[in-house]
The first five atom37 places (N, CA, C, CB, O) and aatype in JSON, in Angstrom:
{
  "aatype": [12, 0, 19, 2, 16, 9, 4, 10, 6, 11, 0, 6, 0, 17, 16, 11, 0, 17, 1, 7, 5, 3, 7, 16, 13, 16, 3, 8, 11, 3, 10, 11, 0, 13, 10, 9, 14, 10, 6, 3, 10, 11, 6, 19, 16, 11, 6, 15, 7, 19, 0, 2, 19, 1, 0, 18, 9, 7, 9, 3, 16, 15, 2, 3, 2, 6, 14, 8, 10, 9, 9, 19, 7, 19, 3, 0, 6, 7, 11, 3, 12, 9, 18, 0, 0, 0, 11, 11, 7, 4, 19, 3, 7, 3, 7, 15, 19, 2, 16, 7, 10, 18, 3, 13, 15, 3, 14, 4, 14, 16, 16, 4, 3, 9, 16, 15, 14, 10, 18, 7, 14, 5, 11],
  "atom_mask": [
    [1, 1, 1, 1, 1],
    [1, 1, 1, 1, 1],
    [1, 1, 1, 1, 1],
    [1, 1, 1, 1, 1],
    [1, 1, 1, 1, 1],
    [1, 1, 1, 1, 1],
    [1, 1, 1, 1, 1],
    [1, 1, 1, 1, 1],
    [1, 1, 1, 1, 1],
    [1, 1, 1, 1, 1],
    [1, 1, 1, 1, 1],
    [1, 1, 1, 1, 1],
    [1, 1, 1, 1, 1],
    [1, 1, 1, 1, 1],
    [1, 1, 1, 1, 1],
    [1, 1, 1, 1, 1],
    [1, 1, 1, 1, 1],
    [1, 1, 1, 1, 1],
    [1, 1, 1, 1, 1],
    [1, 1, 1, 0, 1],
    [1, 1, 1, 1, 1],
    [1, 1, 1, 1, 1],
    [1, 1, 1, 0, 1],
    [1, 1, 1, 1, 1],
    [1, 1, 1, 1, 1],
    [1, 1, 1, 1, 1],
    [1, 1, 1, 1, 1],
    [1, 1, 1, 1, 1],
    [1, 1, 1, 1, 1],
    [1, 1, 1, 1, 1],
    [1, 1, 1, 1, 1],
    [1, 1, 1, 1, 1],
    [1, 1, 1, 1, 1],
    [1, 1, 1, 1, 1],
    [1, 1, 1, 1, 1],
    [1, 1, 1, 1, 1],
    [1, 1, 1, 1, 1],
    [1, 1, 1, 1, 1],
    [1, 1, 1, 1, 1],
    [1, 1, 1, 1, 1],
    [1, 1, 1, 1, 1],
    [1, 1, 1, 1, 1],
    [1, 1, 1, 1, 1],
    [1, 1, 1, 1, 1],
    [1, 1, 1, 1, 1],
    [1, 1, 1, 1, 1],
    [1, 1, 1, 1, 1],
    [1, 1, 1, 1, 1],
    [1, 1, 1, 0, 1],
    [1, 1, 1, 1, 1],
    [1, 1, 1, 1, 1],
    [1, 1, 1, 1, 1],
    [1, 1, 1, 1, 1],
    [1, 1, 1, 1, 1],
    [1, 1, 1, 1, 1],
    [1, 1, 1, 1, 1],
    [1, 1, 1, 1, 1],
    [1, 1, 1, 0, 1],
    [1, 1, 1, 1, 1],
    [1, 1, 1, 1, 1],
    [1, 1, 1, 1, 1],
    [1, 1, 1, 1, 1],
    [1, 1, 1, 1, 1],
    [1, 1, 1, 1, 1],
    [1, 1, 1, 1, 1],
    [1, 1, 1, 1, 1],
    [1, 1, 1, 1, 1],
    [1, 1, 1, 1, 1],
    [1, 1, 1, 1, 1],
    [1, 1, 1, 1, 1],
    [1, 1, 1, 1, 1],
    [1, 1, 1, 1, 1],
    [1, 1, 1, 0, 1],
    [1, 1, 1, 1, 1],
    [1, 1, 1, 1, 1],
    [1, 1, 1, 1, 1],
    [1, 1, 1, 1, 1],
    [1, 1, 1, 0, 1],
    [1, 1, 1, 1, 1],
    [1, 1, 1, 1, 1],
    [1, 1, 1, 1, 1],
    [1, 1, 1, 1, 1],
    [1, 1, 1, 1, 1],
    [1, 1, 1, 1, 1],
    [1, 1, 1, 1, 1],
    [1, 1, 1, 1, 1],
    [1, 1, 1, 1, 1],
    [1, 1, 1, 1, 1],
    [1, 1, 1, 0, 1],
    [1, 1, 1, 1, 1],
    [1, 1, 1, 1, 1],
    [1, 1, 1, 1, 1],
    [1, 1, 1, 0, 1],
    [1, 1, 1, 1, 1],
    [1, 1, 1, 0, 1],
    [1, 1, 1, 1, 1],
    [1, 1, 1, 1, 1],
    [1, 1, 1, 1, 1],
    [1, 1, 1, 1, 1],
    [1, 1, 1, 0, 1],
    [1, 1, 1, 1, 1],
    [1, 1, 1, 1, 1],
    [1, 1, 1, 1, 1],
    [1, 1, 1, 1, 1],
    [1, 1, 1, 1, 1],
    [1, 1, 1, 1, 1],
    [1, 1, 1, 1, 1],
    [1, 1, 1, 1, 1],
    [1, 1, 1, 1, 1],
    [1, 1, 1, 1, 1],
    [1, 1, 1, 1, 1],
    [1, 1, 1, 1, 1],
    [1, 1, 1, 1, 1],
    [1, 1, 1, 1, 1],
    [1, 1, 1, 1, 1],
    [1, 1, 1, 1, 1],
    [1, 1, 1, 1, 1],
    [1, 1, 1, 1, 1],
    [1, 1, 1, 1, 1],
    [1, 1, 1, 0, 1],
    [1, 1, 1, 1, 1],
    [1, 1, 1, 1, 1],
    [1, 1, 1, 1, 1]
  ],
  "atom_positions": [
    [[166.09, 185.06, 83.74], [167.47, 185.26, 83.37], [168.27, 184.98, 84.62], [167.74, 186.7, 82.8], [167.71, 184.86, 85.71]],
    [[169.6, 184.89, 84.47], [170.5, 184.5, 85.54], [170.75, 185.59, 86.55], [171.8, 184.07, 84.97], [170.89, 186.77, 86.22]],
    [[170.8, 185.17, 87.77], [171.11, 186.13, 88.85], [172.61, 186.31, 88.92], [170.54, 185.65, 90.23], [173.06, 187.17, 89.68]],
    [[173.42, 185.57, 88.2], [174.87, 185.67, 88.21], [175.41, 186.65, 87.14], [175.47, 184.29, 87.99], [176.63, 186.8, 87.05]],
    [[174.58, 187.29, 86.37], [175.03, 188.19, 85.35], [175.5, 189.45, 85.96], [173.96, 188.45, 84.35], [174.98, 189.88, 86.99]],
    [[176.46, 190.06, 85.36], [177.05, 191.36, 85.84], [177.13, 192.31, 84.69], [178.48, 191.17, 86.48], [177.02, 191.91, 83.53]],
    [[177.33, 193.56, 84.98], [177.45, 194.59, 83.98], [178.91, 194.67, 83.46], [177.0, 195.93, 84.55], [179.85, 194.33, 84.17]],
    [[179.05, 195.13, 82.21], [180.33, 195.25, 81.62], [181.31, 196.18, 82.41], [180.15, 195.75, 80.25], [182.5, 195.88, 82.53]],
    [[180.78, 197.28, 82.92], [181.52, 198.18, 83.7], [182.18, 197.52, 84.89], [180.67, 199.27, 84.14], [183.35, 197.79, 85.16]],
    [[181.46, 196.66, 85.62], [182.02, 195.95, 86.7], [183.01, 194.92, 86.26], [180.97, 195.35, 87.47], [184.06, 194.78, 86.89]],
    [[182.72, 194.18, 85.22], [183.67, 193.21, 84.69], [184.95, 193.79, 84.28], [183.12, 192.51, 83.56], [186.01, 193.24, 84.55]],
    [[184.87, 194.96, 83.59], [186.09, 195.72, 83.22], [186.9, 196.17, 84.39], [185.73, 196.9, 82.43], [188.13, 196.07, 84.37]],
    [[186.25, 196.65, 85.4], [186.96, 197.13, 86.59], [187.68, 195.96, 87.3], [185.96, 197.84, 87.56], [188.83, 196.08, 87.71]],
    [[186.96, 194.84, 87.42], [187.58, 193.7, 88.11], [188.79, 193.17, 87.35], [186.56, 192.56, 88.3], [189.84, 192.92, 87.95]],
    [[188.66, 193.0, 85.97], [189.73, 192.42, 85.21], [190.91, 193.37, 85.12], [189.25, 192.04, 83.83], [192.06, 192.95, 85.1]],
    [[190.6, 194.69, 85.05], [191.72, 195.67, 85.07], [192.46, 195.61, 86.35], [191.22, 197.09, 84.85], [193.69, 195.66, 86.37]],
    [[191.69, 195.5, 87.49], [192.37, 195.4, 88.79], [193.26, 194.21, 88.92], [191.37, 195.36, 89.88], [194.35, 194.28, 89.5]],
    [[192.78, 193.07, 88.36], [193.6, 191.82, 88.39], [194.91, 192.03, 87.58], [192.79, 190.59, 87.8], [195.99, 191.69, 88.06]],
    [[194.8, 192.6, 86.36], [195.96, 192.85, 85.55], [196.89, 193.87, 86.1], [195.57, 193.24, 84.24], [198.08, 193.87, 85.81]],
    [[196.31, 194.77, 86.9], [197.09, 195.9, 87.4], [197.87, 195.63, 88.68], [0.0, 0.0, 0.0], [198.64, 196.47, 89.14]],
    [[197.65, 194.39, 89.28], [198.36, 194.07, 90.46], [199.88, 194.03, 90.29], [197.89, 192.79, 90.96], [200.37, 193.56, 89.27]],
    [[200.6, 194.52, 91.27], [202.07, 194.44, 91.19], [202.5, 192.94, 91.08], [202.74, 195.13, 92.46], [201.88, 192.03, 91.62]],
    [[203.58, 192.79, 90.37], [204.15, 191.43, 90.23], [203.65, 190.73, 89.03], [0.0, 0.0, 0.0], [203.13, 191.34, 88.09]],
    [[203.82, 189.45, 89.06], [203.41, 188.53, 87.93], [202.29, 187.59, 88.4], [204.65, 187.66, 87.42], [201.91, 187.59, 89.58]],
    [[201.77, 186.82, 87.48], [200.68, 185.87, 87.83], [201.11, 184.98, 88.89], [200.24, 185.05, 86.65], [200.31, 184.64, 89.76]],
    [[202.42, 184.53, 88.88], [202.82, 183.57, 89.86], [202.9, 184.12, 91.24], [204.1, 182.99, 89.49], [203.09, 183.36, 92.2]],
    [[202.76, 185.47, 91.4], [202.74, 186.07, 92.73], [201.36, 185.9, 93.39], [203.1, 187.56, 92.66], [201.24, 186.14, 94.59]],
    [[200.38, 185.51, 92.67], [199.07, 185.34, 93.19], [198.92, 183.93, 93.78], [198.04, 185.61, 92.1], [198.1, 183.15, 93.28]],
    [[199.7, 183.58, 94.84], [199.83, 182.23, 95.31], [198.54, 181.81, 96.09], [201.11, 182.11, 96.2], [198.22, 180.62, 96.11]],
    [[197.85, 182.71, 96.7], [196.68, 182.28, 97.51], [195.58, 181.78, 96.67], [196.16, 183.4, 98.37], [194.89, 180.85, 97.09]],
    [[195.33, 182.33, 95.5], [194.24, 181.86, 94.62], [194.68, 180.6, 93.94], [193.83, 182.93, 93.58], [195.62, 180.62, 93.13]],
    [[194.01, 179.47, 94.25], [194.34, 178.22, 93.61], [193.42, 177.7, 92.59], [194.47, 177.24, 94.57], [193.83, 176.97, 91.69]],
    [[192.16, 178.07, 92.7], [191.13, 177.54, 91.79], [189.78, 178.24, 92.06], [190.99, 175.99, 91.97], [189.64, 179.07, 92.96]],
    [[188.81, 177.84, 91.21], [187.46, 178.29, 91.4], [186.49, 177.1, 91.29], [187.11, 179.38, 90.37], [186.58, 176.31, 90.35]],
    [[185.62, 176.98, 92.2], [184.52, 175.98, 92.09], [183.43, 176.61, 91.17], [183.92, 175.59, 93.55], [182.91, 177.68, 91.47]],
    [[183.09, 175.94, 90.07], [182.07, 176.41, 89.16], [180.84, 175.53, 89.29], [182.58, 176.42, 87.72], [180.87, 174.38, 88.85]],
    [[179.78, 176.03, 89.87], [178.53, 175.22, 89.95], [178.09, 174.83, 88.53], [177.39, 176.02, 90.67], [178.08, 175.64, 87.61]],
    [[177.73, 173.55, 88.4], [177.29, 173.06, 87.1], [176.11, 173.84, 86.53], [176.92, 171.62, 87.21], [176.06, 174.05, 85.32]],
    [[175.18, 174.28, 87.36], [174.03, 175.03, 86.93], [174.49, 176.3, 86.24], [173.11, 175.34, 88.09], [173.94, 176.68, 85.21]],
    [[175.49, 176.95, 86.82], [176.0, 178.22, 86.26], [176.65, 177.99, 84.88], [177.04, 178.88, 87.24], [176.48, 178.76, 83.94]],
    [[177.39, 176.91, 84.82], [178.06, 176.68, 83.53], [177.03, 176.32, 82.42], [179.13, 175.53, 83.69], [177.19, 176.67, 81.25]],
    [[175.97, 175.58, 82.85], [174.91, 175.26, 81.87], [174.24, 176.56, 81.39], [173.84, 174.29, 82.49], [173.9, 176.68, 80.21]],
    [[174.04, 177.51, 82.28], [173.47, 178.75, 81.9], [174.17, 179.45, 80.72], [173.47, 179.62, 83.07], [173.55, 179.92, 79.77]],
    [[175.51, 179.48, 80.85], [176.33, 180.11, 79.82], [176.19, 179.27, 78.47], [177.86, 180.2, 80.3], [175.97, 179.83, 77.4]],
    [[176.33, 177.96, 78.59], [176.38, 177.21, 77.34], [175.04, 177.07, 76.68], [176.94, 175.87, 77.58], [174.97, 176.63, 75.53]],
    [[173.95, 177.41, 77.35], [172.65, 177.34, 76.65], [172.32, 178.68, 75.86], [171.5, 177.05, 77.71], [171.3, 178.78, 75.18]],
    [[173.2, 179.66, 75.98], [173.03, 180.91, 75.27], [173.15, 180.57, 73.79], [174.09, 182.01, 75.72], [173.99, 179.76, 73.39]],
    [[172.29, 181.2, 72.95], [172.27, 180.97, 71.51], [173.55, 181.32, 70.89], [171.18, 181.74, 70.85], [174.03, 182.43, 71.14]],
    [[174.16, 180.49, 70.13], [175.43, 180.84, 69.38], [176.67, 180.57, 70.15], [0.0, 0.0, 0.0], [177.76, 180.85, 69.64]],
    [[176.6, 180.04, 71.36], [177.82, 179.77, 72.13], [178.55, 178.5, 71.62], [177.46, 179.61, 73.62], [177.98, 177.41, 71.61]],
    [[179.79, 178.66, 71.2], [180.59, 177.52, 70.71], [181.58, 177.09, 71.76], [181.34, 177.87, 69.4], [181.96, 175.92, 71.81]],
    [[182.01, 178.02, 72.59], [182.97, 177.82, 73.71], [182.66, 178.78, 74.81], [184.43, 178.01, 73.24], [181.74, 179.59, 74.71]],
    [[183.43, 178.69, 75.89], [183.37, 179.67, 76.95], [184.77, 180.11, 77.27], [182.68, 179.1, 78.2], [185.74, 179.37, 77.1]],
    [[184.86, 181.37, 77.74], [186.14, 181.92, 78.11], [186.01, 182.41, 79.53], [186.57, 183.07, 77.14], [184.95, 182.91, 79.92]],
    [[187.08, 182.27, 80.34], [187.06, 182.77, 81.72], [188.13, 183.81, 81.89], [187.27, 181.62, 82.73], [189.3, 183.66, 81.52]],
    [[187.64, 184.92, 82.5], [188.55, 185.99, 82.87], [188.65, 186.04, 84.4], [188.06, 187.36, 82.28], [187.69, 185.74, 85.11]],
    [[189.81, 186.42, 84.89], [190.03, 186.6, 86.31], [189.95, 188.04, 86.65], [191.35, 186.04, 86.75], [190.54, 188.87, 85.95]],
    [[189.23, 188.38, 87.74], [189.15, 189.73, 88.15], [189.15, 189.77, 89.66], [0.0, 0.0, 0.0], [188.96, 188.76, 90.33]],
    [[189.38, 190.96, 90.19], [189.33, 191.18, 91.67], [188.48, 192.42, 92.03], [190.79, 191.35, 92.24], [188.56, 193.45, 91.37]],
    [[187.72, 192.29, 93.03], [186.89, 193.4, 93.45], [187.65, 194.18, 94.53], [185.5, 192.91, 93.97], [187.67, 193.77, 95.69]],
    [[188.25, 195.25, 94.15], [189.03, 196.07, 95.06], [188.18, 196.73, 96.13], [189.78, 197.13, 94.3], [188.71, 197.17, 97.14]],
    [[186.83, 196.81, 95.93], [186.03, 197.42, 96.92], [185.63, 196.36, 98.02], [184.79, 198.06, 96.25], [185.0, 196.69, 99.03]],
    [[186.03, 195.09, 97.77], [185.65, 194.03, 98.73], [186.86, 193.23, 99.08], [184.55, 193.1, 98.17], [186.9, 192.04, 98.78]],
    [[187.88, 193.83, 99.69], [189.02, 193.14, 100.16], [189.78, 192.36, 99.08], [188.61, 192.25, 101.21], [190.38, 191.33, 99.37]],
    [[189.76, 192.85, 97.85], [190.45, 192.16, 96.73], [189.95, 190.8, 96.48], [191.91, 192.09, 96.97], [190.72, 189.91, 96.12]],
    [[188.58, 190.58, 96.67], [187.99, 189.28, 96.49], [188.16, 188.85, 95.02], [186.5, 189.3, 96.9], [187.83, 189.62, 94.12]],
    [[188.67, 187.67, 94.76], [188.8, 187.19, 93.37], [187.46, 186.78, 92.77], [189.77, 186.01, 93.3], [186.57, 186.3, 93.49]],
    [[187.31, 186.96, 91.49], [186.16, 186.59, 90.74], [186.57, 185.88, 89.48], [185.32, 187.79, 90.42], [187.65, 186.16, 88.94]],
    [[185.75, 184.95, 88.99], [185.83, 184.37, 87.73], [184.72, 184.82, 86.93], [185.86, 182.93, 87.79], [183.57, 184.64, 87.31]],
    [[185.01, 185.45, 85.79], [183.96, 185.99, 84.89], [183.95, 185.18, 83.68], [184.19, 187.47, 84.54], [184.93, 185.12, 82.95]],
    [[182.81, 184.52, 83.42], [182.69, 183.56, 82.28], [181.81, 184.32, 81.23], [181.99, 182.09, 82.75], [180.82, 184.98, 81.56]],
    [[182.23, 184.18, 79.97], [181.49, 184.69, 78.86], [181.42, 183.64, 77.74], [182.11, 185.98, 78.38], [182.4, 182.95, 77.47]],
    [[180.25, 183.55, 77.08], [180.17, 182.7, 75.93], [181.0, 183.24, 74.81], [0.0, 0.0, 0.0], [181.22, 184.44, 74.71]],
    [[181.48, 182.33, 73.95], [182.32, 182.71, 72.83], [181.68, 182.07, 71.58], [183.83, 182.25, 73.05], [181.31, 180.9, 71.57]],
    [[181.59, 182.89, 70.55], [180.95, 182.44, 69.3], [181.94, 181.6, 68.46], [180.44, 183.68, 68.47], [183.1, 181.42, 68.84]],
    [[181.47, 181.1, 67.33], [182.29, 180.25, 66.43], [183.5, 180.94, 65.94], [181.49, 179.79, 65.24], [184.5, 180.3, 65.63]],
    [[183.45, 182.26, 65.87], [184.63, 183.07, 65.37], [185.59, 183.43, 66.5], [184.14, 184.4, 64.68], [186.57, 184.13, 66.26]],
    [[185.33, 182.98, 67.72], [186.23, 183.2, 68.81], [185.99, 184.58, 69.52], [0.0, 0.0, 0.0], [186.85, 185.05, 70.27]],
    [[184.89, 185.16, 69.27], [184.55, 186.47, 69.88], [183.71, 186.34, 71.11], [183.82, 187.34, 68.9], [182.78, 185.54, 71.15]],
    [[184.02, 187.13, 72.11], [183.24, 187.12, 73.34], [181.83, 187.64, 72.97], [183.93, 188.02, 74.47], [181.68, 188.58, 72.19]],
    [[180.83, 187.01, 73.54], [179.41, 187.3, 73.35], [178.9, 188.16, 74.46], [178.59, 186.03, 73.28], [178.14, 187.69, 75.31]],
    [[179.31, 189.45, 74.49], [178.85, 190.41, 75.46], [177.71, 191.19, 74.85], [180.0, 191.35, 75.92], [177.87, 191.84, 73.81]],
    [[176.58, 191.12, 75.48], [175.36, 191.71, 74.95], [175.26, 193.22, 75.25], [174.14, 191.0, 75.52], [175.88, 193.71, 76.19]],
    [[174.53, 193.91, 74.48], [174.3, 195.37, 74.66], [173.86, 195.73, 76.05], [173.25, 195.86, 73.68], [174.18, 196.82, 76.54]],
    [[173.13, 194.82, 76.71], [172.64, 195.1, 78.04], [173.75, 195.18, 79.04], [171.67, 194.07, 78.47], [173.52, 195.67, 80.15]],
    [[174.97, 194.74, 78.73], [176.06, 194.81, 79.67], [176.62, 196.18, 79.81], [177.12, 193.9, 79.29], [177.41, 196.42, 80.73]],
    [[176.25, 197.11, 78.92], [176.86, 198.46, 79.01], [176.41, 199.17, 80.22], [176.53, 199.29, 77.81], [175.48, 198.78, 80.92]],
    [[177.12, 200.26, 80.44], [176.85, 201.07, 81.66], [175.39, 201.34, 81.84], [177.6, 202.39, 81.61], [174.67, 201.66, 80.9]],
    [[174.95, 201.2, 83.11], [173.58, 201.43, 83.4], [172.73, 200.15, 83.62], [0.0, 0.0, 0.0], [171.6, 200.21, 84.1]],
    [[173.31, 199.05, 83.27], [172.52, 197.76, 83.51], [172.49, 197.49, 84.96], [173.14, 196.52, 82.77], [173.28, 198.06, 85.71]],
    [[171.6, 196.61, 85.39], [171.46, 196.27, 86.84], [171.97, 194.86, 87.01], [169.94, 196.4, 87.35], [171.46, 193.94, 86.37]],
    [[172.98, 194.65, 87.9], [173.53, 193.34, 88.04], [172.56, 192.42, 88.74], [174.82, 193.4, 88.78], [171.9, 192.8, 89.72]],
    [[172.47, 191.19, 88.22], [171.85, 190.09, 88.9], [170.45, 190.23, 89.32], [0.0, 0.0, 0.0], [170.02, 189.55, 90.25]],
    [[169.68, 191.13, 88.65], [168.27, 191.31, 89.12], [167.33, 190.32, 88.42], [167.78, 192.79, 88.85], [166.13, 190.28, 88.7]],
    [[167.89, 189.53, 87.48], [167.03, 188.57, 86.76], [166.37, 189.09, 85.55], [0.0, 0.0, 0.0], [165.77, 188.31, 84.82]],
    [[166.45, 190.42, 85.25], [165.73, 190.91, 84.08], [166.66, 191.37, 82.95], [164.83, 192.05, 84.48], [166.2, 191.75, 81.88]],
    [[167.96, 191.32, 83.18], [168.94, 191.75, 82.14], [169.85, 190.62, 81.85], [169.76, 192.99, 82.58], [170.38, 189.98, 82.75]],
    [[170.04, 190.38, 80.57], [171.0, 189.32, 80.09], [172.19, 190.06, 79.47], [170.31, 188.3, 79.02], [172.09, 190.66, 78.39]],
    [[173.3, 190.0, 80.19], [174.53, 190.74, 79.75], [175.5, 189.82, 78.97], [175.28, 191.34, 81.0], [176.35, 190.28, 78.21]],
    [[175.32, 188.49, 79.19], [176.31, 187.59, 78.62], [177.51, 187.41, 79.49], [0.0, 0.0, 0.0], [178.35, 186.55, 79.22]],
    [[177.61, 188.25, 80.58], [178.75, 188.12, 81.48], [178.3, 187.49, 82.82], [179.41, 189.52, 81.72], [177.4, 187.99, 83.49]],
    [[178.95, 186.4, 83.17], [178.54, 185.66, 84.34], [179.59, 185.72, 85.45], [178.28, 184.22, 83.97], [180.77, 185.5, 85.16]],
    [[179.26, 185.99, 86.65], [180.19, 186.01, 87.77], [180.08, 184.76, 88.56], [179.95, 187.2, 88.65], [179.09, 184.54, 89.26]],
    [[181.08, 183.91, 88.44], [181.08, 182.65, 89.21], [182.22, 182.84, 90.24], [181.3, 181.32, 88.26], [183.38, 182.61, 89.92]],
    [[181.88, 183.26, 91.43], [182.89, 183.61, 92.45], [182.93, 182.68, 93.66], [182.64, 185.0, 92.92], [182.61, 183.07, 94.78]],
    [[183.32, 181.45, 93.39], [183.56, 180.6, 94.54], [185.01, 180.21, 94.55], [182.65, 179.35, 94.5], [185.37, 179.09, 94.19]],
    [[185.87, 181.16, 94.99], [187.34, 180.93, 94.89], [187.81, 179.97, 95.89], [188.11, 182.2, 95.05], [187.2, 179.82, 96.95]],
    [[188.91, 179.3, 95.6], [189.71, 178.51, 96.49], [190.94, 179.26, 96.73], [190.0, 177.13, 95.96], [191.66, 179.54, 95.77]],
    [[191.26, 179.63, 97.99], [190.77, 179.05, 99.21], [189.32, 179.47, 99.47], [191.67, 179.45, 100.38], [188.81, 180.42, 98.88]],
    [[188.69, 178.76, 100.34], [187.38, 178.69, 100.9], [186.51, 177.67, 100.28], [186.74, 179.97, 100.81], [185.59, 177.21, 100.96]],
    [[186.69, 177.26, 99.03], [185.89, 176.14, 98.42], [186.83, 175.14, 97.9], [184.95, 176.63, 97.26], [186.57, 174.52, 96.86]],
    [[187.9, 174.94, 98.57], [188.95, 173.96, 98.12], [188.73, 172.52, 98.56], [190.31, 174.39, 98.65], [188.1, 172.23, 99.58]],
    [[189.29, 171.62, 97.71], [189.47, 170.23, 98.11], [190.94, 170.14, 98.5], [189.06, 169.19, 96.95], [191.82, 169.97, 97.65]],
    [[191.19, 170.27, 99.8], [192.59, 170.22, 100.19], [193.19, 168.85, 100.04], [192.74, 170.67, 101.6], [194.42, 168.74, 100.13]],
    [[192.44, 167.8, 99.83], [193.01, 166.48, 99.6], [193.44, 166.25, 98.14], [192.02, 165.42, 100.0], [194.11, 165.26, 97.84]],
    [[193.06, 167.15, 97.23], [193.37, 166.98, 95.82], [194.83, 167.13, 95.62], [192.61, 167.96, 94.97], [195.47, 167.98, 96.24]],
    [[195.4, 166.31, 94.73], [196.8, 166.49, 94.35], [197.04, 167.8, 93.61], [197.26, 165.34, 93.48], [198.18, 168.23, 93.51]],
    [[196.03, 168.42, 93.12], [196.16, 169.67, 92.4], [196.24, 170.89, 93.35], [194.99, 169.82, 91.45], [196.67, 171.97, 92.96]],
    [[195.8, 170.67, 94.61], [195.8, 171.75, 95.59], [197.14, 172.3, 95.97], [195.15, 171.3, 96.79], [197.32, 173.49, 96.19]],
    [[198.11, 171.35, 96.03], [199.46, 171.75, 96.4], [199.98, 170.82, 97.48], [0.0, 0.0, 0.0], [199.34, 169.85, 97.89]],
    [[201.17, 171.16, 97.93], [201.82, 170.33, 99.01], [200.93, 170.41, 100.25], [203.33, 170.85, 99.36], [200.44, 171.47, 100.63]],
    [[200.76, 169.25, 100.86], [200.03, 169.16, 102.14], [200.97, 169.58, 103.25], [199.48, 167.71, 102.39], [202.12, 169.14, 103.3]],
    [[200.5, 170.43, 104.14], [201.3, 170.91, 105.24], [201.04, 170.22, 106.47], [201.1, 172.3, 105.44], [201.66, 170.52, 107.49]]
  ]
}
């Protein structure tokens, strides 16, 4: 199983912290993008019943407000496929638990293509 899976409790804390920041989405100017390794994306899409994927943004307040991208498979009815193993008490990323929640945390800045026209004005 994937080492990028996380528990529901952690995903809930991170997304709540993101939503709870003062200001609006446009105030988060430093976060420009996320690099998603292809292997990680393949892991989500190979889950049985996945019709789409959904990405949630979260921040880890215990780690200098580090941004995270939480990816979850979505079924044909549009519902997040969060497995029972994601509930409180699961062990993050140990390879033995499939939660359906994946943490792909390669945020830009730090993994940016600063030559991309999507990055923003060149200084």
